[in-house]
RODO-2510 file (C-alpha; in nm, 4 decimals, decimal comma):
residues 565
     n   res          X          Y          Z
     1     m    -9,7953     8,6485     1,8779
     2     t    -9,8304     8,4607     1,5513
     3     t    -9,9199     8,0968     1,5893
     4     d    -9,9523     7,8048     1,3525
     5     t   -10,3263     7,7834     1,4212
     6     t   -10,4466     8,0572     1,1884
     7     s   -10,3462     7,9441     0,8411
     8     a   -10,5473     7,6409     0,7361
     9     p   -10,8977     7,7168     0,6078
    10     n   -11,2087     7,5957     0,7879
    11     f   -11,5759     7,6781     0,7483
    12     i   -11,5771     7,9384     1,0268
    13     r   -11,2720     8,1206     0,8938
    14     n   -11,4177     8,1137     0,5439
    15     q   -11,7499     8,2483     0,6700
    16     i   -11,5920     8,5334     0,8638
    17     r   -11,3687     8,6215     0,5714
    18     e   -11,6734     8,6414     0,3418
    19     e   -11,8576     8,8617     0,5939
    20     i   -11,5638     9,1013     0,6169
    21     e   -11,5175     9,1167     0,2402
    22     a   -11,8920     9,1822     0,1944
    23     g   -11,8864     9,4565     0,4581
    24     r   -12,1314     9,2778     0,6900
    25     t   -11,8780     9,2544     0,9718
    26     g   -11,6246     9,5062     1,0919
    27     k   -11,3794     9,4247     1,3666
    28     i   -11,4480     9,0734     1,4945
    29     v   -11,4653     9,0019     1,8648
    30     t   -11,4678     8,6437     1,9934
    31     r   -11,4594     8,5056     2,3451
    32     f   -11,3529     8,2010     2,5402
    33     p   -11,6079     8,1502     2,8233
    34     p   -11,5018     7,8654     3,0555
    35     e   -11,6884     7,7645     3,3691
    36     p   -11,4537     7,7870     3,6713
    37     n   -11,5591     7,4473     3,8053
    38     g   -11,2613     7,2400     3,6926
    39     f   -10,9392     7,2489     3,4953
    40     l   -10,9256     7,2988     3,1191
    41     h   -10,8688     6,9921     2,9005
    42     i   -10,7651     6,9185     2,5415
    43     g   -11,1189     6,9886     2,4160
    44     h   -11,0971     7,3384     2,5628
    45     a   -10,7587     7,3778     2,3937
    46     k   -10,9312     7,3322     2,0575
    47     s   -11,1794     7,6084     2,1451
    48     i   -10,9024     7,8352     2,2762
    49     c   -10,6974     7,7933     1,9587
    50     l   -11,0046     7,8558     1,7433
    51     n   -11,1348     8,1658     1,9222
    52     f   -10,8008     8,3325     1,9831
    53     g   -10,6735     8,2223     1,6417
    54     l   -10,9697     8,3802     1,4590
    55     a   -10,9260     8,7081     1,6440
    56     e   -10,5565     8,7037     1,5664
    57     q   -10,5989     8,6211     1,1980
    58     f   -10,8575     8,8919     1,1321
    59     g   -10,7094     9,1632     1,3539
    60     g   -10,9813     9,1392     1,6167
    61     d   -11,0051     9,0770     1,9897
    62     c   -11,0735     8,7700     2,1990
    63     h   -11,2132     8,8046     2,5509
    64     l   -11,1622     8,5692     2,8426
    65     r   -11,4881     8,5566     3,0366
    66     f   -11,5654     8,3217     3,3225
    67     d   -11,9188     8,1834     3,3232
    68     d   -11,9445     8,1983     3,7017
    69     t   -12,3191     8,1440     3,7494
    70     n   -12,3025     7,8411     3,9820
    71     p   -12,1065     7,9352     4,2951
    72     a   -12,1669     7,5955     4,4561
    73     k   -11,9208     7,4335     4,2133
    74     e   -11,6763     7,7161     4,1460
    75     e   -11,3414     7,8026     4,3017
    76     q   -11,0862     8,0796     4,2636
    77     a   -10,8210     7,8095     4,2164
    78     y   -10,9927     7,7054     3,8941
    79     i   -10,9972     8,0653     3,7701
    80     d   -10,6241     8,1027     3,8373
    81     a   -10,5437     7,7718     3,6663
    82     i   -10,7503     7,8584     3,3575
    83     k   -10,5793     8,1951     3,3164
    84     e   -10,2406     8,0261     3,3466
    85     d   -10,3356     7,7621     3,0879
    86     v   -10,4495     8,0188     2,8304
    87     e   -10,1299     8,2211     2,8710
    88     w    -9,9140     7,9073     2,8619
    89     l   -10,0718     7,8089     2,5297
    90     g    -9,9422     8,1391     2,3941
    91     f   -10,2516     8,3578     2,3892
    92     q   -10,3426     8,6871     2,5536
    93     w   -10,6991     8,8070     2,5980
    94     a   -10,8056     9,1597     2,5128
    95     g   -10,8700     9,3907     2,8064
    96     p   -10,9293     9,2685     3,1610
    97     v   -11,0443     8,9235     3,2631
    98     r   -11,4234     8,9319     3,2555
    99     h   -11,6846     8,7458     3,4571
   100     a   -12,0506     8,6804     3,3912
   101     s   -12,0985     8,8020     3,7490
   102     d   -11,9816     9,1469     3,6340
   103     y   -12,3196     9,1697     3,4611
   104     f   -12,5466     9,0350     3,7356
   105     d   -12,7108     9,3733     3,7957
   106     q   -12,7828     9,4207     3,4261
   107     l   -12,9075     9,0643     3,3853
   108     y   -13,1462     9,1103     3,6770
   109     a   -13,2774     9,4335     3,5231
   110     w   -13,3375     9,2470     3,1969
   111     a   -13,5166     8,9702     3,3849
   112     q   -13,7475     9,2358     3,5294
   113     h   -13,7948     9,3718     3,1765
   114     l   -13,9151     9,0305     3,0550
   115     v   -14,1572     9,0097     3,3492
   116     r   -14,3001     9,3545     3,2675
   117     e   -14,3402     9,2501     2,9055
   118     g   -14,5334     8,9411     3,0119
   119     k   -14,2527     8,7183     2,8870
   120     a   -14,1361     8,5736     3,2205
   121     y   -14,3038     8,4495     3,5367
   122     v   -14,2234     8,3052     3,8784
   123     d   -14,3064     7,9347     3,9012
   124     d   -14,3660     7,7276     4,2155
   125     l   -14,3466     7,3841     4,0525
   126     s   -14,0947     7,1472     4,2096
   127     p   -13,8118     7,0208     3,9892
   128     e   -13,9891     6,6849     3,9577
   129     e   -14,3195     6,8503     3,8597
   130     m   -14,1398     7,0741     3,6126
   131     r   -13,9887     6,7743     3,4372
   132     e   -14,3319     6,6144     3,4175
   133     y   -14,4932     6,9294     3,2765
   134     r   -14,2120     6,9779     3,0291
   135     g   -14,3206     6,6895     2,8049
   136     t   -14,0976     6,4725     2,5882
   137     l   -13,9369     6,4817     2,2467
   138     t   -14,2593     6,3418     2,0986
   139     e   -14,5198     6,5002     2,3302
   140     p   -14,5698     6,8730     2,3935
   141     g   -14,5364     7,0170     2,7400
   142     r   -14,8162     7,1541     2,9566
   143     p   -14,8322     7,5078     3,0930
   144     s   -14,7568     7,5502     3,4612
   145     p   -15,0577     7,6469     3,6755
   146     y   -14,8510     7,9535     3,7768
   147     r   -14,7878     8,0637     3,4180
   148     e   -15,0633     8,3270     3,4183
   149     r   -14,9562     8,5130     3,7289
   150     g   -14,9858     8,8883     3,6891
   151     v   -14,6934     9,1185     3,6238
   152     e   -14,6972     9,2885     3,9640
   153     e   -14,7151     8,9601     4,1520
   154     n   -14,4252     8,8224     3,9494
   155     l   -14,2150     9,1334     4,0079
   156     d   -14,2841     9,1147     4,3809
   157     l   -14,2009     8,7434     4,4013
   158     l   -13,8833     8,7922     4,1969
   159     e   -13,7652     9,0675     4,4313
   160     r   -13,8393     8,8496     4,7332
   161     m   -13,6463     8,5646     4,5706
   162     r   -13,3540     8,8018     4,5304
   163     a   -13,3789     8,9051     4,8957
   164     g   -13,3459     8,5442     5,0106
   165     e   -13,6989     8,5080     5,1425
   166     f   -13,7526     8,1628     4,9884
   167     a   -13,5706     7,8310     5,0207
   168     e   -13,3662     7,6762     4,7430
   169     g   -13,5912     7,4972     4,4947
   170     e   -13,9035     7,6705     4,6230
   171     k   -13,9389     7,9024     4,3242
   172     v   -13,7741     7,9779     3,9890
   173     l   -13,8103     8,2464     3,7274
   174     r   -13,9026     8,1090     3,3851
   175     a   -13,9353     8,2638     3,0400
   176     r   -14,2829     8,2426     2,8871
   177     i   -14,2173     8,1149     2,5355
   178     d   -14,3911     7,8022     2,3997
   179     m   -14,4667     7,4855     2,5954
   180     a   -14,5615     7,3091     2,2701
   181     s   -14,2393     7,3921     2,0859
   182     p   -14,0670     7,0940     1,9241
   183     n   -13,7442     7,2415     2,0669
   184     i   -13,7554     7,1551     2,4364
   185     n   -13,5183     7,4419     2,5144
   186     l   -13,8018     7,6834     2,4270
   187     r   -14,0511     7,5268     2,6676
   188     d   -14,0397     7,8047     2,9247
   189     p   -13,6730     7,7680     3,0253
   190     i   -13,5489     7,8672     3,3707
   191     l   -13,3886     8,2103     3,3966
   192     y   -13,3108     8,2243     3,7709
   193     r   -13,2732     7,9695     4,0507
   194     i   -13,2495     8,0337     4,4225
   195     r   -12,8997     7,9599     4,5583
   196     h   -12,8038     8,0523     4,9140
   197     a   -12,4332     8,0266     4,8294
   198     h   -12,1353     8,2553     4,8747
   199     h   -11,9975     8,3705     4,5387
   200     h   -11,6224     8,4059     4,4875
   201     q   -11,6682     8,7397     4,3064
   202     t   -11,9885     8,8934     4,4460
   203     g   -11,9832     8,7565     4,7998
   204     d   -12,3285     8,7251     4,9582
   205     k   -12,4975     8,9953     4,7513
   206     w   -12,7107     8,7531     4,5499
   207     k   -12,9496     8,4800     4,6611
   208     i   -13,0533     8,3988     4,3052
   209     y   -12,8282     8,3147     4,0130
   210     p   -12,9014     8,3245     3,6388
   211     s   -12,8962     8,0144     3,4200
   212     y   -12,6278     7,9606     3,1589
   213     d   -12,8742     8,0138     2,8739
   214     f   -12,9947     8,3452     3,0143
   215     t   -12,6445     8,4675     3,0947
   216     h   -12,4456     8,3657     2,7922
   217     g   -12,5967     8,5566     2,5014
   218     q   -12,6578     8,8732     2,7014
   219     s   -12,2966     8,8722     2,8258
   220     d   -12,1874     8,8379     2,4629
   221     a   -12,4076     9,1331     2,3697
   222     i   -12,2770     9,3531     2,6521
   223     e   -11,9188     9,2862     2,5425
   224     g   -11,9889     9,3425     2,1729
   225     i   -11,9018     8,9867     2,0763
   226     t   -11,9550     8,9424     1,7030
   227     h   -11,9226     8,5642     1,6820
   228     s   -12,0211     8,3314     1,9663
   229     i   -11,8446     8,0103     1,8720
   230     c   -11,9401     7,6940     2,0597
   231     t   -11,9662     7,3177     2,0161
   232     l   -12,2531     7,1375     1,8441
   233     e   -12,4172     7,0416     2,1730
   234     f   -12,5394     7,4039     2,1874
   235     e   -12,6966     7,3988     1,8420
   236     d   -13,0427     7,3272     1,9881
   237     h   -12,9901     7,6186     2,2274
   238     r   -12,9353     7,8688     1,9453
   239     p   -13,3083     7,9523     1,9005
   240     l   -13,3212     8,0373     2,2714
   241     y   -12,9974     8,2379     2,2442
   242     e   -13,1583     8,4387     1,9644
   243     w   -13,4959     8,4690     2,1433
   244     f   -13,3338     8,6488     2,4344
   245     l   -13,1435     8,8828     2,2034
   246     d   -13,4638     8,9599     2,0103
   247     n   -13,6737     9,0226     2,3224
   248     l   -13,4322     9,2308     2,5288
   249     p   -13,2935     9,5829     2,4699
   250     v   -12,9383     9,4525     2,4209
   251     p   -12,6677     9,6762     2,2714
   252     a   -12,5543     9,4199     2,0110
   253     k   -12,6647     9,0951     1,8494
   254     p   -12,3864     8,8365     1,8338
   255     r   -12,4182     8,5362     1,6072
   256     q   -12,3729     8,1815     1,7356
   257     i   -12,1778     7,9334     1,5209
   258     e   -12,1322     7,5707     1,6209
   259     f   -11,8506     7,3275     1,5469
   260     a   -11,7869     6,9617     1,6293
   261     r   -11,6284     6,8951     1,9662
   262     l   -11,3123     6,6905     2,0082
   263     n   -11,3514     6,3233     2,0993
   264     l   -11,0153     6,1579     2,1641
   265     n   -10,9844     5,7822     2,2001
   266     y   -10,8590     5,6257     2,5265
   267     t   -10,9536     5,9560     2,6914
   268     l   -11,2302     6,1117     2,8991
   269     t   -11,3017     6,4850     2,9010
   270     s   -11,6129     6,4900     3,1193
   271     k   -11,5386     6,7353     3,4012
   272     r   -11,7537     6,5323     3,6371
   273     k   -11,5588     6,2141     3,5669
   274     l   -11,2232     6,3881     3,5749
   275     k   -11,3164     6,5374     3,9109
   276     l   -11,4110     6,1916     4,0377
   277     l   -11,0687     6,0587     3,9353
   278     v   -10,9061     6,3451     4,1260
   279     d   -11,1309     6,3306     4,4327
   280     e   -11,0944     5,9523     4,4681
   281     g   -10,7147     5,9736     4,4495
   282     i   -10,7022     5,7565     4,1379
   283     v   -10,4764     6,0191     3,9820
   284     d   -10,2338     6,2675     4,1337
   285     g   -10,4451     6,5830     4,1131
   286     w   -10,5781     6,7803     3,8180
   287     d   -10,2311     6,8022     3,6637
   288     d   -10,1616     6,4291     3,6709
   289     p    -9,9729     6,3610     3,3448
   290     r   -10,2234     6,0882     3,2541
   291     l   -10,5143     6,3326     3,2421
   292     p   -10,6078     6,5243     2,9255
   293     t   -10,6072     6,8515     3,1218
   294     i   -10,3848     7,1217     2,9780
   295     s   -10,1955     7,1388     3,3069
   296     g   -10,1541     6,7597     3,3049
   297     m   -10,0264     6,7625     2,9470
   298     r    -9,7887     7,0441     3,0367
   299     r    -9,6534     6,8440     3,3318
   300     r    -9,6125     6,5424     3,1058
   301     g    -9,3959     6,7465     2,8707
   302     y    -9,6253     6,8688     2,5951
   303     t    -9,5336     7,2054     2,4491
   304     p    -9,7758     7,4857     2,3620
   305     a    -9,6677     7,4578     1,9973
   306     s    -9,7455     7,0852     1,9872
   307     i   -10,0950     7,1318     2,1283
   308     r   -10,1676     7,4153     1,8858
   309     r   -10,0367     7,1998     1,6033
   310     f   -10,2586     6,9091     1,7071
   311     c   -10,5643     7,1366     1,7145
   312     e   -10,4784     7,2494     1,3616
   313     m   -10,4343     6,8901     1,2444
   314     i   -10,7777     6,7776     1,3596
   315     g   -10,9443     7,0743     1,1930
   316     v   -11,2760     7,2491     1,2550
   317     t   -11,5926     7,1076     1,1010
   318     r   -11,9646     7,0870     1,1703
   319     a   -11,9671     6,7127     1,1157
   320     d   -11,9068     6,4823     1,4094
   321     g   -11,5938     6,3070     1,2910
   322     g   -11,6076     6,0385     1,5578
   323     l   -11,3019     5,9518     1,7613
   324     v   -10,9714     6,1223     1,6918
   325     d   -10,6781     5,8827     1,7171
   326     i   -10,4564     5,9739     2,0116
   327     a   -10,1638     5,8793     1,7864
   328     m   -10,2172     6,2185     1,6160
   329     l   -10,1537     6,3918     1,9469
   330     y    -9,8427     6,1828     2,0061
   331     h    -9,7229     6,2646     1,6544
   332     a    -9,7610     6,6395     1,7173
   333     i    -9,5487     6,6389     2,0334
   334     r    -9,2955     6,3938     1,8941
   335     a    -9,2387     6,6110     1,5860
   336     d    -9,1869     6,9188     1,8045
   337     l    -8,9469     6,7519     2,0468
   338     e    -8,7532     6,5788     1,7683
   339     d    -8,6536     6,9251     1,6458
   340     n    -8,6178     7,1037     1,9779
   341     a    -8,5379     6,8687     2,2660
   342     p    -8,1704     6,8288     2,3605
   343     r    -8,0377     6,4743     2,3835
   344     a    -7,9165     6,2825     2,6869
   345     m    -7,8509     5,9231     2,7877
   346     a    -8,0398     5,7567     3,0713
   347     v    -8,0578     5,3931     3,1773
   348     l    -8,4041     5,3048     3,3083
   349     k    -8,3281     4,9486     3,4202
   350     p    -7,9608     4,9556     3,5165
   351     l    -7,7341     4,6547     3,4656
   352     k    -7,3754     4,6991     3,5831
   353     v    -7,0888     4,6516     3,3359
   354     v    -6,7250     4,6289     3,4432
   355     l    -6,4701     4,6950     3,1666
   356     t    -6,1907     4,4679     3,2802
   357     n    -5,9166     4,6139     3,0595
   358     v    -5,9811     4,9730     3,1689
   359     p    -5,7494     5,0536     3,4611
   360     e    -5,9001     5,1572     3,7940
   361     g    -5,9426     5,5350     3,8082
   362     q    -5,8870     5,5908     3,4354
   363     e    -6,1429     5,8232     3,2763
   364     e    -6,2114     5,9777     2,9390
   365     v    -6,4536     6,2599     2,8649
   366     y    -6,6369     6,2907     2,5343
   367     e    -6,7845     6,6143     2,4087
   368     v    -7,1108     6,5281     2,2361
   369     p    -7,3574     6,7624     2,0593
   370     g    -7,6611     6,8605     2,2662
   371     h    -7,8665     6,7999     1,9500
   372     p    -7,7476     6,6390     1,6251
   373     a    -7,8899     6,9237     1,4131
   374     r    -7,8843     7,2195     1,6543
   375     d    -7,5520     7,3885     1,7181
   376     d    -7,7313     7,6402     1,9398
   377     l    -7,7984     7,3667     2,1975
   378     g    -7,4262     7,3379     2,2699
   379     v    -7,2375     7,0280     2,3792
   380     r    -7,2505     6,7967     2,6762
   381     r    -6,9596     6,6233     2,8472
   382     i    -6,9963     6,2480     2,8941
   383     p    -6,7432     6,0687     3,1190
   384     f    -6,6306     5,7168     3,0269
   385     t    -6,5144     5,5023     3,3216
   386     r    -6,4259     5,1429     3,4091
   387     e    -6,7734     5,0768     3,5533
   388     l    -7,0843     5,1578     3,3532
   389     y    -7,4554     5,0895     3,3483
   390     i    -7,6434     4,9651     3,0461
   391     d    -8,0126     4,8815     3,0206
   392     q    -8,1154     4,5278     3,1157
   393     d    -8,3097     4,5023     2,7891
   394     d    -7,9844     4,5460     2,5937
   395     f    -7,8483     4,2121     2,7159
   396     m    -7,9720     3,8566     2,6575
   397     e    -7,7955     3,5453     2,7759
   398     e    -7,9503     3,3365     2,4991
   399     p    -8,0340     3,5840     2,2235
   400     p    -8,2448     3,5108     1,9125
   401     k    -8,0806     3,5293     1,5729
   402     k    -8,1464     3,8988     1,4999
   403     f    -8,0652     4,0330     1,8452
   404     f    -7,7872     4,2844     1,7712
   405     r    -7,7230     4,4005     2,1252
   406     l    -7,5029     4,2506     2,3947
   407     a    -7,4772     3,8766     2,4632
   408     p    -7,2060     3,6383     2,5895
   409     g    -6,9162     3,6469     2,3446
   410     k    -7,0866     3,9125     2,1325
   411     e    -6,9836     4,2711     2,0610
   412     v    -7,1743     4,5967     2,0658
   413     r    -7,0814     4,9621     2,0339
   414     l    -7,1344     5,1987     2,3250
   415     r    -7,2948     5,5112     2,1832
   416     n    -7,0289     5,7788     2,1134
   417     s    -6,7609     5,5426     2,2469
   418     y    -6,5866     5,2086     2,1943
   419     v    -6,6910     4,8613     2,0893
   420     i    -6,7039     4,6214     2,3846
   421     r    -6,7316     4,2420     2,4083
   422     c    -6,9134     4,0493     2,6828
   423     d    -6,6688     3,8011     2,8349
   424     e    -6,8396     3,6924     3,1582
   425     v    -7,1840     3,6963     3,3142
   426     v    -7,2123     3,7330     3,6932
   427     k    -7,5275     3,6073     3,8676
   428     n    -7,6597     3,6208     4,2216
   429     d    -7,7780     3,3232     4,4289
   430     a    -8,1206     3,3459     4,2648
   431     g    -7,9679     3,3021     3,9221
   432     e    -8,0329     3,6609     3,8189
   433     v    -7,7797     3,8471     3,6049
   434     v    -7,6324     4,1271     3,8188
   435     e    -7,3135     4,2193     3,6370
   436     l    -7,1379     4,1809     3,3030
   437     r    -6,7619     4,1725     3,2696
   438     c    -6,6562     4,3044     2,9331
   439     s    -6,3459     4,4123     2,7446
   440     v    -6,2924     4,7210     2,5309
   441     d    -6,1493     4,7321     2,1790
   442     f    -5,9523     5,0564     2,2159
   443     d    -5,9006     5,0806     1,8396
   444     t    -6,2704     5,1480     1,7717
   445     l    -6,3285     5,5024     1,8978
   446     g    -6,4911     5,6831     1,6063
   447     k    -6,4241     5,3996     1,3634
   448     n    -6,5329     5,0455     1,2831
   449     p    -6,3377     4,7468     1,4115
   450     e    -6,1019     4,5745     1,1722
   451     g    -6,2306     4,2695     0,9867
   452     r    -6,5771     4,2410     1,1441
   453     k    -6,9129     4,4120     1,1552
   454     v    -7,0732     4,5334     1,4765
   455     k    -7,4360     4,6200     1,4095
   456     g    -7,5622     4,7081     1,7552
   457     v    -7,5306     5,0432     1,9318
   458     i    -7,6522     5,0830     2,2913
   459     h    -7,6698     5,3720     2,5357
   460     w    -7,4888     5,3727     2,8695
   461     v    -7,4031     5,5855     3,1718
   462     s    -7,0902     5,6036     3,3865
   463     a    -7,1470     5,4303     3,7205
   464     t    -6,9081     5,6742     3,8836
   465     h    -7,0628     5,9973     3,7540
   466     g    -7,4199     5,8966     3,6710
   467     v    -7,6982     6,0687     3,8638
   468     p    -7,9751     5,8653     4,0304
   469     m    -8,3223     5,9740     3,9265
   470     e    -8,6809     5,8600     3,9225
   471     v    -8,8449     5,8038     3,5853
   472     r    -9,2203     5,7769     3,5500
   473     l    -9,3423     5,5894     3,2448
   474     y    -9,6911     5,7136     3,1621
   475     d    -9,9329     5,5386     2,9294
   476     n   -10,3015     5,5780     2,8423
   477     l   -10,5156     5,5940     3,1565
   478     f   -10,7762     5,3648     2,9996
   479     q   -10,7442     5,0329     2,8201
   480     v   -11,0361     5,0792     2,5793
   481     e   -11,0983     5,3406     2,3121
   482     q   -11,4247     5,4693     2,4612
   483     p   -11,4182     5,4152     2,8373
   484     d   -11,7662     5,5609     2,8881
   485     k   -11,9340     5,4180     2,5779
   486     d   -12,1406     5,1689     2,7794
   487     k   -12,3711     5,3841     2,9933
   488     d   -12,4626     5,0839     3,2093
   489     a   -12,0999     5,0072     3,3017
   490     d   -11,8582     5,1833     3,5333
   491     f   -11,5898     5,3637     3,3331
   492     l   -11,3472     5,2928     3,6184
   493     d   -11,3558     4,9256     3,5174
   494     h   -11,1502     5,0226     3,2125
   495     l   -10,8586     5,1799     3,3983
   496     n   -10,5174     5,0700     3,2720
   497     p   -10,3227     4,9157     3,5636
   498     d    -9,9979     4,9969     3,3805
   499     s   -10,0761     5,3617     3,3133
   500     l    -9,7873     5,4517     3,5465
   501     v    -9,4688     5,2514     3,5953
   502     v    -9,1932     5,4007     3,8123
   503     c    -8,8247     5,3235     3,7471
   504     q    -8,5211     5,4027     3,9583
   505     a    -8,2885     5,5072     3,6793
   506     i    -7,9390     5,6472     3,6214
   507     g    -7,8794     5,9488     3,3980
   508     e    -7,5749     6,1134     3,2494
   509     p    -7,4235     6,3991     3,4584
   510     s    -7,5708     6,6745     3,2367
   511     l    -7,9149     6,5928     3,3806
   512     a    -7,8182     6,6790     3,7381
   513     e    -7,9031     7,0499     3,7200
   514     v    -8,2196     7,0562     3,5096
   515     t    -8,4887     7,3183     3,5580
   516     p    -8,8609     7,2399     3,5945
   517     e    -9,0245     7,1329     3,2673
   518     s    -8,6930     7,0869     3,0864
   519     r    -8,7513     6,8441     2,8012
   520     f    -8,5087     6,5865     2,6635
   521     q    -8,4851     6,2969     2,4272
   522     f    -8,3356     6,0100     2,6211
   523     e    -8,1544     5,8414     2,3353
   524     r    -8,3102     5,5131     2,2234
   525     v    -8,5775     5,5465     2,4935
   526     g    -8,8177     5,8363     2,4328
   527     y    -8,8972     6,1956     2,5215
   528     f    -8,9045     6,3038     2,8852
   529     c    -8,9795     6,6120     3,0927
   530     a    -8,8428     6,7150     3,4313
   531     d    -9,1374     6,7095     3,6716
   532     r    -9,2022     7,0648     3,7853
   533     h    -9,3205     6,9727     4,1344
   534     a    -9,0306     6,7381     4,2075
   535     c    -8,7697     6,9811     4,0718
   536     r    -8,8942     7,2562     4,2991
   537     e    -8,8564     7,0153     4,5896
   538     g    -8,4986     6,9357     4,4867
   539     r    -8,5774     6,5864     4,3547
   540     l    -8,4762     6,4605     4,0100
   541     v    -8,7865     6,3115     3,8484
   542     f    -8,8621     6,2746     3,4788
   543     n    -9,2009     6,2051     3,3218
   544     r    -9,2188     6,0197     2,9921
   545     t    -9,3956     6,2379     2,7394
   546     v    -9,4023     5,9949     2,4488
   547     g    -9,1967     5,7107     2,3028
   548     l    -8,9811     5,7302     1,9929
   549     k    -9,1982     5,5233     1,7568
   550     d    -9,4428     5,7285     1,5519
   551     s    -9,7401     5,5096     1,4654
   552     w    -9,9377     5,8026     1,3220
   553     a    -9,6636     5,8868     1,0728
   554     k    -9,6671     5,5223     0,9592
   555     i   -10,0464     5,5322     0,9215
   556     q   -10,0239     5,8486     0,7131
   557     k    -9,7449     5,7096     0,4941
   558     k    -9,9397     5,3897     0,4314
   559     a   -10,2511     5,5881     0,3362
   560     h   -10,0419     5,8099     0,1056
   561     d    -9,8773     5,5105    -0,0614
   562     q   -10,2122     5,3397    -0,1158
   563     k   -10,3578     5,6554    -0,2670
   564     k   -10,0534     5,7019    -0,4877
   565     g   -10,0705     5,3381    -0,5981
***
């Protein structure tokens, strides 16, 4: 498929283009290598769009490879969800789904090769002792007392580690590089740890598992990856990535390129913290619409095109650009749904209206476009009856001067229908307004009333034909821009108590038979998506995707006007 994520230049695209034009690179092969220990989030979406987009633009391939080197934290459910997310975003990987575990035999053989070359050894230091020996950013490390073990002893110990003879933490295999290196990653990094854990792909075959650093580059080499693209946090790991490639008989030498990761305000993307939110029941699973997971954004109503567009908007750089304004994300989905979402009317806080001069049982039906600019979205039939519902916010008993909606003695137009006037307000014993009694000006259908201006237009739903439904109003999960900025504070202290508000609403009849993930603009209210779980259970539930106001567009216009001025 052709996406909108391959056109704008960035430093990686420019670099690859120059390599191809100079003949230094043939067919490019990229990869997306997620760990199957959680669900993908918006930061992963940026990487997906970049890796698959580059392969697409330059006629190459992109592999999907699971970095499944820690079976204690991995699940098949995560693998299935990640595959679904990548496909939902509109991408297809080349060849079969790959796993780092596919290469465990080869990786072990290469570990033995390093031992034979005197470049790896089995260490008995405890994790605490290893940290002590490792040194600091300003002080060099010290060699382990086990660093000079002989080759045969190391090979024997490594094989016994593999056979499960030792307890977890009792021994590790380390590379012998440079304990005095200013780059701590080169101070004899761990290659293998003992893990007596069942693996979802290899079963109980292995009792030792390779580290990420030892696995990643060699897996790239086995697959013929040309460009290993990762975030800046791996920049300090690149010398180690290259050391392995230079010291092993690998079939290819990929090149690592780093880019700045996505940091979105009012959002957390730490898998550990997202998992805590899920495990503690603070959110409704990994696909809770308040989470920045791809599955959560999908359930909230985001489209693949809007997420790809957002990733293009934020760009790809090597500089840490700080926090990205979440308003950009809202702008991307709002622009997509403005063009593509059919319209409907829904009243979130119903207030009953009785039209006193409409006879009992009399009905009219209006045919209204499904979208004001899209003939292909057909028409919808809206019944007009004596009893209606309007939104409570569209009525005020004592309105301010510029309130152009309904008030005692005031007129307003019902969208696509007549002008009505409020004649009487009915209250309950508590003094709350429970009903409005209004009259219709029957000479105002499709035209303005004679001799007066009616500025307000409000949405409404027939009380007779409206369909009851639940509407979930989602907002940012956190109240502050950087919920985990203060390392000494609990990020849970910044949870937004109003991140979810549930309304028992009434919708127009066209909403009764929606399919899961159907998206709509509820006129004058916002954009909404039919909840996929509820729909499959036969319940009518809509999740608010985003409101109608576009703050990012206003910010951009203001910046443009200032620049122009």
